[in-house]
N, C-alpha and C positions, 0 to 999 in steps of 0.2 A: 513171775506168774502175775496176770492179773489175779485180784479177789474179784469176787465173783460178781459185785455191782459195778464192773471196770470192763472195759471192751479188750473183744480178745482179738479184735479185727482192724487192720493197718489201716486209715486213711490217711494219704497225705495232701494238705491243703497248699493254697497260697500263703505267701509270708502275710500275718496279720500286724497292721501298725498299735493296735491294742497291748500286743502280746509284754511289754516293756514293763507297761503300767499294773498290766496283772500281775509280773513277776515284782515291781516295787512291792503292791499289798502283801507277798508272798515273803520277801524279807522281811519286811518287818515284824509280822507271826510270830517269823522263826527266832530271831532273833530277840524279843521279848523272853516265849516261852524257854531260849539255850540259855542265855544269862550271857554272863563272864567268859564262858569256854570258847564261844565264836570269836575265833578272827576278823571273818571278813564273811559276806553272803553276796555269790557271784548269776549270774546268769548264765549261762550255758546250754547247752546242748545247740538244736537245729535254731526252734526259737528266740534263741539269742542274737541270730546274725539278719541285720536285716535285707530282707529282698531272697533270701534262702525258704523254701519251700519247706514245710516240713508237719509232722503230725501236731496237731491243736492239744500238746501237753506239754508244758511247763518245767522245762528242767531248773532246779535249784541245788547250788553246789554250797552245803555252809563249811567251809574251812574251821577246821577247830584245835585249841590248843593240844587237846587229847578225844578218843573217844573213850567213853563208859557205858558198855550198854547197859550196864543198871541205873547207871544216871540220866543218860540222855532217852529210854524210850520213856521210862514215866511224865517227862516233861514233854514230850509231845505226845505221848496218848491223852496226858492231860488237853490239849487243844484238837483232840482228835483224831491225829495220823497216826495213822500204821505202818509198824516194821515190817519189811516185807520178810517171810522167814527163810527164804532161801539160800544153799550155801553161795552161790555167785552173788548175793546183795551180803555179803559180810566180807567179803575177801576179794581183789581182785590182782591179778598180774599186770605192771604198768612198768614199761621202760625194764623188763626184766627182775624188777623187784616184788615182793607181795605186799602188797598192801590192803589195809584194813580200813572197813566203810562201816555206815548201815545205809539203807535204804528205808523212806518210808513212803508209802501211797498217803492220797489227802482223804480228809473225811471223808464217810459216806454221802453221797448226794453235791460234796464240793467240786472246786472247778478243779479240773486234769490238772494232775502232775506228779512228779517225782523230785522227792526231795534227796540228798547226797551230800550224806555225813561222812567227811574226808581229812585224815588228819593234815592239817598246814603246810608242813614240808613235805608232805607224800607226794610221789611221783606222778600219782593217780591226778592228785591235784592239779596238776602241769598237766597232763595231757588232758583233761578239762579246756583247760584255758588258752591251751594253744591252736585246739580246735577248732574254738570260737575264735581266738584272731588270726589265724591264719585263713579263713573263711570269710571274715570280716574285710581283710586286706586285699584277696584275690579275687576279683571277678569272675574269672574265666574258672579259675578252680568251685566259684560257689553255686554257678550258673551248671556245671559237669553234677555236682554233685547232688544238687535239685532235681534236676533230670532221672537221674540214677533212681532215684528215690521213689519220686513218683511212676514210675516203669514196672519199679521191683513192689510198689504200692499194689498197682493194680493187678501184677498175676500172681502173686505170695500174698495176699492179704490177710494169712494166716499169721499175729503177733511173734510165736517162738520160729517159725521157718522164716518170714523177714528178718528176723534178728540174726538168725544164723547165717543166712548168705550175705547180710549186710556187713558182718563181723572183717571177713577177708577184705572186703573195698576200703573198708574204714584203715585198716592196716596199710593198705595202699597210699590214702589218704595222705595218713601221716607220715607216710614217711616224703612225702613233698612237703610237709608241715615243717616237719623236721629238717629241710633244706633252707624254706625259708625265714626258719628260724636263726641260722648258724649265719646266711647272709646278709639279713639285716639286723640281726644284734638281738634279737627279740629275746626278753627276760619276763620271769613270771611278774604280773601285775602285785603291787605290794597290795597284804590284807592290813588297813589301819590297825585292826586291835593286834598284830600280831607283834614282835623282835622285832625293828626296824633291821635291814638284811638277812633276814630270816629264809627269806624265799632262794637268796643266791646261791642257797645252799643245795637246791632241789635239783640235781642233775639228769641227764639223760643217758641211759646203758642202753646198746640196742639191745633187743629183744620183743618178745610176742607180747603183747596186749590181749586181757582177756578185759574188757572193757563192755559193758552192757547197759 
């Protein structure tokens, strides 16, 4: 759920070429704040896909060696980021596995973003990267997904309702992404700060996902 200073209505806009640079600024701040536990910082979500319409909210995935709420929340609070308190922002099911996470809102008045801390070997980290890479690679899927979101936002602008309706469509999209991954031999991109080869242990098991 949004904090009081955040938008509760959805607006999907055309792709903006400044999004990668805005992500890079966020990534640098997050790396500096979190330090050694960080394996890698990824631009994920729709703003990470050139040409894809999206909400003007940067999604950042921080792949962590481990998640420690008592350690990580104060480190990000020190630079103004606010931990989202809802249960679904602490745990998500991905590929049939329950995965830990923490999600942070930006400082009050700062650029709209969501910061997702996930364990680097988690299937939820894999999910976010596969979503991004599939839509970057498949123009037909990218156009269809963008058009769907634009129509949905116009008819259902409430953020919570928008998310509930989008969730089953995301499952269909990710089924196609898994087929693409199998056909192309896609694997999780290496995070420079992680143990070499550790991403290869992230497998996929069929099952419902609860990503938000």
